[in-house]
C-alpha positions in Angstrom: 25.5 146.8 89.1 27.7 148.5 86.2 26.7 150.8 83.5 30.4 150.2 82.5 30.3 149.0 78.9 32.8 145.7 79.4 30.5 144.8 81.7 26.9 144.9 79.6 25.4 143.5 76.7 23.6 145.6 73.7 20.7 145.0 75.7 21.5 145.6 79.1 22.4 148.7 77.3 19.1 149.2 75.3 17.1 148.7 78.6 18.9 151.6 80.2 17.9 153.7 78.8 14.8 152.9 77.4 13.6 153.1 80.9 14.8 156.5 80.8 12.0 157.8 79.1 9.5 158.8 81.0 6.2 156.8 80.3 3.7 159.9 79.8 4.4 162.6 77.1 7.0 165.0 79.4 9.8 164.9 77.0 7.1 166.0 74.0 9.0 169.0 71.5 12.1 168.6 73.5 14.8 168.3 71.4 16.8 165.9 72.5 16.9 162.7 71.4 17.4 159.7 73.9 18.5 157.2 71.3 20.5 159.5 69.4 22.3 161.3 72.1 23.8 157.2 73.6 23.5 155.8 70.0 27.6 155.4 70.5 26.7 154.1 74.4 24.0 151.0 73.1 26.7 150.7 69.8 30.1 149.8 72.6 31.4 153.2 71.5 31.3 155.6 74.2 30.6 155.1 77.4 27.9 157.2 79.1 30.2 159.6 81.2 32.3 160.5 77.7 28.6 161.2 76.4 27.3 163.2 78.6 31.2 165.2 79.3 31.0 166.1 75.6 27.1 167.1 75.7 27.5 169.9 78.2 31.1 171.3 77.3 28.7 172.3 74.0 
């Protein structure tokens, strides 16, 4: 299954990001907000790979 924007609906993209959030509270106290980090992906503006690349750059 492809996770590219062109192959997914907005709801599928939301569900994908939701699946990355641990059920327990492992990320409590972490400065990373996955919803904000991947907002452009959810909204169909940038692919996951683009977001990850920009995150690693700086």
